[in-house]
C-alpha positions as CSV (number, residue, x, y, z in Angstrom):
1,X,216.4,-162.4,-112.4
2,X,213.4,-163.7,-112.8
3,X,210.6,-164.5,-110.0
4,X,209.5,-167.7,-110.3
5,X,205.2,-167.9,-110.2
6,X,203.8,-171.1,-108.5
7,X,201.4,-172.7,-110.8
8,X,198.6,-174.6,-109.1
9,X,196.9,-177.0,-110.5
10,X,193.1,-176.3,-111.9
11,X,191.8,-179.7,-110.1
12,X,192.5,-182.0,-107.3
13,X,191.3,-184.9,-106.7
14,X,189.4,-185.9,-103.9
15,X,191.9,-187.2,-101.9
16,X,193.8,-184.4,-101.6
17,X,190.3,-182.4,-100.8
18,X,190.0,-184.9,-97.8
19,X,193.5,-184.5,-96.7
20,X,193.2,-180.7,-96.6
21,X,189.7,-181.4,-94.9
22,X,191.0,-183.7,-92.7
23,X,188.4,-186.5,-93.3
24,X,188.0,-189.5,-94.8
25,X,188.5,-190.3,-98.6
26,X,185.3,-192.4,-97.9
27,X,183.2,-189.4,-96.2
28,X,184.7,-187.5,-99.2
29,X,183.4,-189.5,-101.5
30,X,180.2,-189.7,-100.2
31,X,180.2,-185.8,-100.1
32,X,181.3,-185.9,-103.8
33,X,178.3,-188.0,-104.7
34,X,175.8,-185.9,-102.6
35,X,177.3,-182.9,-104.2
36,X,178.1,-181.2,-101.1
37,X,181.8,-181.5,-101.4
38,X,182.4,-177.5,-102.3
39,X,183.7,-177.4,-105.8
40,X,182.8,-180.9,-107.0
41,X,182.8,-181.9,-110.9
42,X,182.0,-185.5,-112.0
43,X,184.4,-185.9,-115.6
44,X,183.0,-189.4,-116.6
45,X,183.2,-192.1,-113.6
46,X,185.2,-189.9,-112.3
47,X,185.4,-186.8,-109.6
48,X,187.7,-183.5,-109.3
49,X,187.6,-180.6,-107.2
50,X,187.9,-176.9,-108.9
51,X,190.6,-175.7,-106.9
52,X,189.2,-172.3,-106.9
53,X,186.3,-173.1,-106.1
54,X,187.7,-175.1,-103.0
55,X,189.3,-172.7,-101.9
56,X,186.4,-169.5,-102.1
57,X,184.2,-172.2,-99.6
58,X,186.6,-173.6,-97.6
59,X,188.8,-171.2,-95.4
60,X,192.6,-171.7,-94.9
61,X,192.9,-174.0,-91.7
62,X,196.9,-173.9,-91.8
63,X,199.7,-171.3,-92.6
64,X,201.7,-171.9,-95.9
65,X,204.8,-173.4,-94.1
């Protein structure tokens, strides 16, 4: 039997980061524009959040279910 690996995407959306932080979408985009959202990166007109940097900067607040 093979072990399965959970593969997480390398980036997440600003909306997903907001959900994890428990903040609103508008505040998350304000933080992204100002560079205060951990791991934020701009790709053209789009913001993405680098999962590894985000996880390193934001301690886990909920247990994995």
